[in-house]
C-alpha positions as CSV (number, residue, x, y, z in Angstrom):
1,M,124.3,100.8,83.7
2,L,122.4,102.2,86.0
3,R,122.0,106.2,87.8
4,Y,120.8,106.2,90.9
5,F,118.3,109.0,91.6
6,F,116.3,110.1,94.6
7,L,114.1,112.5,95.9
8,P,113.7,113.9,99.1
9,S,110.5,113.9,100.3
10,S,109.1,115.2,103.6
11,A,108.4,112.0,104.5
12,T,111.5,110.3,103.4
13,L,114.3,109.5,100.6
14,F,112.8,107.5,98.0
15,C,115.1,106.7,95.3
16,L,114.2,106.4,91.6
17,L,116.9,104.2,89.6
18,V,116.9,105.0,85.5
19,S,118.3,102.2,82.9
20,C,121.0,104.3,80.3
21,S,122.2,103.1,77.0
22,D,125.2,100.6,76.7
23,G,127.1,103.8,76.2
24,G,126.7,104.9,79.5
25,E,124.9,108.6,78.7
26,P,121.3,108.7,78.3
27,E,119.8,108.1,75.1
28,P,119.4,111.6,73.5
29,T,116.5,112.9,72.2
30,S,116.6,114.1,68.9
31,S,116.1,117.4,67.9
32,S,115.1,116.4,63.8
33,G,113.1,114.2,62.0
34,G,115.9,112.6,60.1
35,S,116.3,113.3,56.5
36,R,113.9,115.3,54.1
37,S,113.4,114.0,50.7
38,A,113.4,116.5,48.2
39,S,110.0,117.0,46.6
40,S,109.7,116.1,43.0
41,G,108.4,117.4,39.5
42,G,111.0,120.4,40.3
43,S,110.6,123.3,42.7
44,S,107.9,125.3,44.7
45,S,107.3,128.4,45.9
46,Q,105.3,126.9,49.0
47,P,107.6,125.2,51.3
48,E,106.4,121.8,52.3
49,C,105.2,122.0,56.1
50,Y,106.0,118.6,57.8
51,E,103.4,118.7,60.6
52,G,104.5,116.1,63.6
53,D,108.4,116.5,63.2
54,P,110.1,117.7,66.2
55,C,111.5,121.0,66.6
56,D,114.3,122.6,68.9
57,C,113.3,124.1,72.0
58,G,116.6,124.9,73.6
59,E,116.9,121.3,76.0
60,L,113.1,120.5,74.9
61,T,112.1,119.1,72.1
62,S,108.5,120.2,70.6
63,V,107.0,119.2,67.7
64,I,106.0,121.4,64.2
65,T,102.6,122.4,63.4
66,C,101.3,123.8,60.6
67,D,99.2,126.9,59.6
68,E,96.5,127.8,57.4
69,D,99.5,128.9,54.7
70,G,101.3,125.5,55.6
71,R,103.9,127.6,56.9
72,E,105.7,125.6,59.9
73,I,105.3,126.8,63.7
74,C,107.4,125.5,66.3
75,D,105.8,126.0,69.3
76,C,107.4,125.8,72.7
77,S,105.2,126.9,75.0
78,V,103.3,123.8,75.2
79,C,106.3,122.5,77.2
80,P,107.0,122.7,80.9
81,D,109.2,125.5,82.4
82,F,112.0,123.9,83.6
83,S,113.4,127.2,84.6
84,P,115.4,127.1,87.9
85,V,113.3,128.4,90.8
86,E,114.9,130.8,93.4
87,D,115.4,129.8,97.2
88,P,112.6,129.8,99.2
89,T,112.5,133.2,101.6
90,V,115.0,132.9,104.3
91,F,113.8,130.8,106.9
92,S,114.0,132.0,110.6
93,A,114.2,128.8,113.2
94,C,113.1,130.5,116.4
95,G,113.1,126.9,118.0
96,G,110.2,126.4,120.9
97,E,108.6,123.4,122.0
98,P,108.2,120.7,119.3
99,F,106.2,117.8,122.1
100,G,103.5,116.1,120.7
101,M,101.6,114.5,117.2
102,W,102.4,117.0,113.6
103,R,100.6,116.6,110.9
104,L,102.3,117.7,107.2
105,K,99.1,120.9,106.5
106,E,101.1,122.7,103.3
107,T,105.0,122.5,102.0
108,D,105.9,124.6,98.8
109,W,107.3,121.8,95.7
110,S,108.4,124.3,93.6
111,P,111.8,124.0,94.0
112,Y,112.0,120.7,94.0
113,K,115.1,119.1,91.8
114,L,115.9,115.4,91.3
115,N,118.9,114.5,92.6
116,V,121.5,112.4,90.9
117,T,124.2,110.6,92.9
118,D,127.3,111.7,91.3
119,Q,125.6,113.0,87.8
120,G,124.4,116.4,89.8
121,T,121.0,117.4,89.8
122,C,117.9,117.3,87.2
123,E,115.2,120.2,87.3
124,V,111.5,118.6,88.1
125,S,108.3,121.0,86.9
126,G,104.8,120.8,88.1
127,V,105.2,118.7,91.4
128,V,101.8,117.8,92.5
129,A,100.3,116.0,95.4
130,E,97.5,114.2,93.7
131,E,95.7,113.3,97.4
132,G,97.7,115.6,99.4
133,H,101.0,114.5,101.3
134,D,100.0,112.8,104.5
135,F,102.8,112.6,106.7
136,R,102.7,112.6,110.3
137,L,105.4,113.3,113.1
138,S,105.0,112.2,116.5
139,L,107.8,114.2,119.3
140,K,107.4,112.5,122.4
141,S,108.6,113.5,125.8
142,G,112.0,111.9,126.8
143,G,113.0,111.6,123.3
144,D,111.1,108.8,121.3
145,L,110.0,109.7,117.5
146,E,106.8,107.7,115.5
147,M,107.1,108.6,111.8
148,A,104.5,107.7,109.0
149,S,103.9,108.8,105.5
150,V,100.1,107.4,105.0
151,G,99.0,107.0,100.9
152,S,100.8,109.7,99.3
153,K,100.8,110.3,95.0
154,F,102.3,112.7,93.1
155,E,102.7,114.1,89.7
156,F,105.8,115.5,88.1
157,S,107.9,116.1,85.3
158,V,111.5,115.7,83.6
159,R,113.4,115.9,81.2
160,S,114.7,112.6,79.4
161,S,117.5,114.5,78.2
162,C,118.7,114.8,81.9
163,A,116.7,111.5,83.2
164,G,117.3,109.1,80.7
165,P,114.8,107.3,79.2
166,C,111.2,107.8,80.3
167,S,110.5,103.7,80.3
168,G,113.4,103.5,82.5
169,L,112.3,105.1,85.6
170,Y,111.4,103.2,88.6
171,G,111.2,103.9,92.1
172,N,112.3,102.7,96.0
173,R,109.4,102.9,98.1
174,A,107.3,104.2,95.4
175,D,105.7,102.8,92.4
176,I,106.4,105.1,89.8
177,E,105.0,105.6,85.9
178,C,106.5,107.4,83.4
179,E,105.5,108.6,79.8
180,S,106.8,110.2,76.9
181,T,105.7,113.6,75.9
182,A,106.2,115.5,72.5
183,C,108.2,117.9,74.0
184,G,111.2,115.2,75.5
185,V,109.7,115.3,78.7
186,C,108.7,112.3,81.0
187,D,105.6,112.7,82.8
188,C,105.6,110.9,85.7
189,K,102.8,109.6,88.4
190,M,104.5,108.0,91.3
191,D,102.9,106.1,94.4
192,L,104.3,106.1,97.7
193,Y,104.3,103.1,99.8
194,E,102.8,103.6,103.2
195,E,105.6,103.5,105.7
196,Q,106.0,103.6,109.6
197,D,109.5,104.5,111.3
198,E,110.8,104.7,114.8
199,G,113.5,106.3,116.2
200,K,114.8,109.3,118.3
201,W,115.0,113.0,118.6
202,E,116.7,115.7,120.1
203,R,117.3,120.0,119.9
204,T,118.9,122.6,120.0
205,D,117.4,126.0,120.3
206,T,116.5,126.4,116.6
207,E,117.3,123.0,115.4
208,L,115.2,119.4,115.1
209,T,117.5,116.2,114.6
210,L,115.1,113.5,113.9
211,E,117.0,109.4,113.9
212,M,114.9,107.5,112.3
213,D,116.1,103.3,112.6
214,S,115.5,102.5,109.0
215,L,115.6,106.4,107.2
216,G,118.7,107.5,108.8
217,V,119.3,110.9,110.5
218,A,118.0,114.6,109.3
219,T,119.3,117.7,111.2
220,V,116.7,120.5,110.1
221,P,115.7,124.6,111.1
222,Y,112.5,124.9,112.9
223,C,109.9,126.9,114.4
224,V,107.0,126.6,116.8
225,E,104.7,129.6,116.3
226,G,100.4,129.5,117.1
227,G,100.0,125.9,117.3
228,A,102.0,125.2,113.8
229,M,105.5,123.7,113.4
230,K,107.6,124.7,110.5
231,L,111.1,122.6,109.3
232,F,113.3,123.8,106.5
233,W,113.7,120.4,104.9
234,F,116.1,119.9,102.5
235,G,115.9,123.6,100.7
236,R,111.8,124.0,101.3
237,I,109.7,124.7,104.2
238,L,107.2,122.2,105.7
239,T,105.0,123.5,107.6
240,F,103.2,121.0,110.5
241,E,99.4,120.9,112.6
242,Q,99.2,119.9,115.7
243,V,96.8,117.6,115.9
244,A,95.7,114.4,118.5
245,G,94.0,111.2,118.2
246,T,91.2,110.3,119.8
247,G,89.1,106.4,119.7
248,V,89.4,103.2,119.9
249,P,89.4,100.8,116.7
250,Q,85.9,99.7,116.1
251,A,84.5,96.1,116.7
252,C,85.2,93.9,113.9
253,S,81.5,92.8,113.8
254,E,80.5,96.5,113.6
255,R,82.9,97.0,110.3
256,T,81.5,96.8,106.6
257,E,83.5,94.8,104.4
258,A,85.1,97.9,103.2
259,T,86.6,98.6,106.3
260,C,87.1,95.3,107.6
261,R,90.8,94.6,106.9
262,S,91.9,98.4,108.2
263,G,94.4,97.8,110.9
264,G,95.1,94.1,112.4
265,G,93.1,91.8,114.2
266,C,89.7,91.7,112.1
267,R,89.3,89.4,108.9
268,L,86.4,88.7,106.4
269,G,84.5,85.7,106.8
270,V,83.4,84.2,109.6
271,C,82.5,80.1,110.3
272,T,79.4,79.4,111.5
273,G,76.8,76.3,111.6
274,D,75.8,73.9,114.5
275,G,78.8,72.6,115.1
276,E,82.1,73.7,116.4
277,C,82.4,76.2,114.3
278,D,84.0,78.8,116.1
279,V,87.3,77.0,116.2
280,A,88.1,77.7,112.2
281,N,89.4,81.1,111.6
282,S,89.7,80.0,107.7
283,E,87.5,79.2,105.3
284,T,89.7,76.0,104.5
285,E,89.4,74.9,107.9
286,C,85.8,76.1,108.4
287,L,85.0,73.4,105.6
288,T,86.3,70.4,107.3
289,V,84.2,70.7,110.5
290,A,81.2,69.2,110.3
291,G,77.2,71.2,110.0
292,C,80.0,74.1,109.5
293,S,79.9,76.6,106.4
294,W,81.6,80.0,105.5
295,D,80.1,83.4,105.4
296,S,82.4,85.5,103.6
297,S,80.1,88.9,104.1
298,V,80.5,89.4,108.1
299,C,83.7,90.8,109.6
300,S,85.2,88.9,112.5
301,G,88.1,89.0,114.8
302,Q,89.6,90.7,117.2
303,A,90.5,94.3,116.9
304,A,93.3,95.8,118.6
305,S,92.9,97.5,122.3
306,E,94.3,101.3,121.2
307,C,95.2,103.3,118.2
308,A,98.3,103.2,116.5
309,F,99.5,106.7,115.7
310,Y,99.8,105.8,112.1
311,E,96.3,104.5,111.9
312,L,94.7,107.9,112.8
313,G,91.7,108.8,110.1
314,I,92.4,105.5,108.4
315,V,91.4,102.3,111.0
316,P,87.4,103.3,112.0
317,G,86.9,104.6,115.1
318,C,90.5,106.1,115.1
319,E,90.0,110.1,114.3
320,F,92.4,113.2,114.3
321,T,90.9,115.8,116.7
322,D,92.3,119.6,116.8
323,K,91.4,119.4,120.5
324,T,94.9,118.5,122.0
325,T,95.0,119.5,125.7
326,C,93.5,117.1,128.4
327,G,91.4,118.5,131.0
328,G,88.8,118.0,134.0
329,T,89.4,116.3,137.7
330,P,89.5,112.3,137.6
331,P,88.4,110.4,141.1
332,T,90.3,109.6,143.3
333,C,91.3,105.9,143.3
334,T,89.4,104.7,146.6
335,S,85.9,105.9,145.4
336,I,86.3,104.0,142.5
337,E,84.3,100.5,143.2
338,D,84.6,99.0,139.4
339,D,87.6,97.0,139.1
340,E,87.7,97.6,135.0
341,Q,87.5,101.3,135.7
342,C,90.3,101.5,138.4
343,E,92.5,99.6,135.7
344,Q,91.4,102.2,133.1
345,T,92.6,105.0,135.3
346,P,96.4,106.0,135.1
347,G,98.2,105.6,138.9
348,C,95.0,103.5,139.9
349,E,95.2,99.4,140.7
350,V,92.9,97.1,142.1
351,G,93.6,96.1,145.8
352,R,92.1,96.6,148.9
353,S,92.9,100.0,151.4
354,C,91.9,101.7,154.0
355,V,89.5,105.3,153.4
356,G,88.2,107.6,155.9
357,G,88.9,110.1,158.7
358,T,91.2,110.2,162.1
359,V,90.9,107.2,164.6
360,D,91.4,107.6,168.5
361,C,92.9,104.4,169.3
362,G,91.6,104.0,172.2
363,Q,88.2,103.3,170.0
364,V,89.7,100.2,168.4
365,S,89.1,96.8,170.6
366,T,92.6,95.2,169.8
367,H,94.4,98.1,170.8
368,N,93.7,97.3,174.6
369,D,96.5,94.7,173.8
370,Q,100.1,96.9,174.2
371,E,101.5,94.7,171.3
372,D,98.6,95.5,169.1
373,C,98.7,99.4,170.2
374,E,102.3,100.0,169.6
375,A,102.2,97.8,166.5
376,Q,99.9,100.8,164.8
377,P,102.0,104.6,163.9
378,G,100.4,106.8,166.0
379,C,99.3,105.0,169.1
380,S,100.9,105.1,172.0
381,W,100.8,102.0,174.9
382,Y,100.1,103.4,179.2
383,D,99.5,101.3,181.9
384,I,96.7,103.8,183.1
385,G,95.2,105.2,180.5
386,G,95.8,102.0,178.1
387,C,96.0,102.8,174.3
388,E,96.1,106.6,173.1
389,G,96.8,108.6,170.2
390,E,95.5,109.0,166.5
391,Y,95.8,107.9,163.0
392,A,94.3,107.9,159.6
393,C,92.2,105.4,158.1
394,E,95.1,105.1,155.1
395,D,97.6,104.3,157.6
396,S,95.7,101.4,159.2
397,V,98.4,98.8,159.6
398,N,95.3,95.6,160.2
399,I,93.2,95.7,157.0
400,T,90.7,93.6,158.8
401,Q,90.0,96.3,161.2
402,C,89.4,98.8,158.5
403,D,86.1,97.9,157.7
404,R,84.8,99.8,160.9
405,P,81.9,102.5,159.7
406,D,81.5,102.9,163.6
407,I,85.0,104.6,163.2
408,G,85.1,106.1,160.3
409,C,87.2,103.8,158.1
410,I,86.1,101.5,155.0
411,Q,87.9,99.3,153.0
412,A,88.3,100.3,149.3
413,T,89.0,97.9,146.6
414,C,91.2,100.3,144.4
415,R,94.1,102.1,145.2
416,G,97.0,104.5,144.6
417,E,96.4,107.8,142.9
418,A,95.2,109.2,140.3
419,T,97.4,110.8,137.5
420,P,95.7,114.4,137.0
421,C,93.9,115.3,133.5
422,D,96.7,118.0,132.1
423,E,99.3,114.7,132.1
424,L,97.1,112.5,130.0
425,D,97.7,112.1,126.1
426,A,94.3,112.3,124.0
427,F,94.0,108.7,123.6
428,T,93.7,108.1,127.5
429,C,92.1,111.5,128.1
430,E,88.8,110.2,126.8
431,S,88.7,106.9,128.8
432,V,89.2,108.6,132.2
433,S,85.9,109.4,133.6
434,G,86.1,113.3,134.6
435,C,88.7,114.0,131.8
436,S,87.9,115.4,128.3
437,L,90.0,117.2,125.6
438,R,89.3,120.8,125.2
């Protein structure tokens, strides 16, 4: 039969499946070395020492060593400590503003347990995050959520008398390898899969509810203070630091062989030569085109135009920054002359508009006609005085009459109202003239 295990990590609930014996119970670890044959040749005053035989250390099993006088020693100090750990200090759920990007900074793994469905729990000892537990949350205004767990590696120990034979442990959402030690313990190494998830979040004054598409729902007490967010997650306190992302993915042609495939859009290899080589996207295609050859050392392709949340710190050009506030003053849309800059400025769009000051209705020749005069808001027709009144250039009805420096109106190729810098996210901030992260 199979017994189903899961460890509630800070990124996900990852599962461990353990094979049991045919009788349905975990295979026991013997605390004796089998029968010991009586020594031949009569009795001896010096007791024999059976070095390497198992000896009892309570719920664990150590091995016998022999001292210089040949006496047996059972050293239990070499075995891991599986004594129950008291729960962390009472968590103070102060609430606060959880908006933004958060990255796990530290956590206490000491109260960690291996949960066994319908079977209770197994104490876990010596949990170590070898390369740090890179767990990220992005809580967006409006309730959208992103989660990412990136390249986390763990070590831990568990009693085989509780978990079953070490060779039977394997993971769901993780690669795991365990080996048996002399103490009847499974020493395990676990490599969590890289994982991204999306969903929704909501909050009360003291709790966050994270509803992820594939990983389910978790409701946890939280506290945001001084640029840090703490979550009381499955019996342990997770401390996050607030971060922001900046940059754009590095162009494929600028990458090394080692970084080429990071993220999407880039590949190792390019088809070169005198033929129509640029139509080939693989070595197989390239070698069927006359005059072309495949260079596998060159990075080619088209990188993404922006950095994804889970790519920060991984894809070249996508970086974390502790500067989380955007400040400055963006240009007015009508002052932007370059179409590309106009499109990159939030709130602006490419299109003709009229800018300038205030126009006297009588200055514009077309307003000598009553119909034209009355079509322009701000102007009125008088039989004696003709067209009278004034209006702003921006309110010009006839755009062809706008480009009139003599009356103070000119045409612009960009229009709209630029979004203030302090309303931009970190990615957008750096691409807008006049705005910068602070």
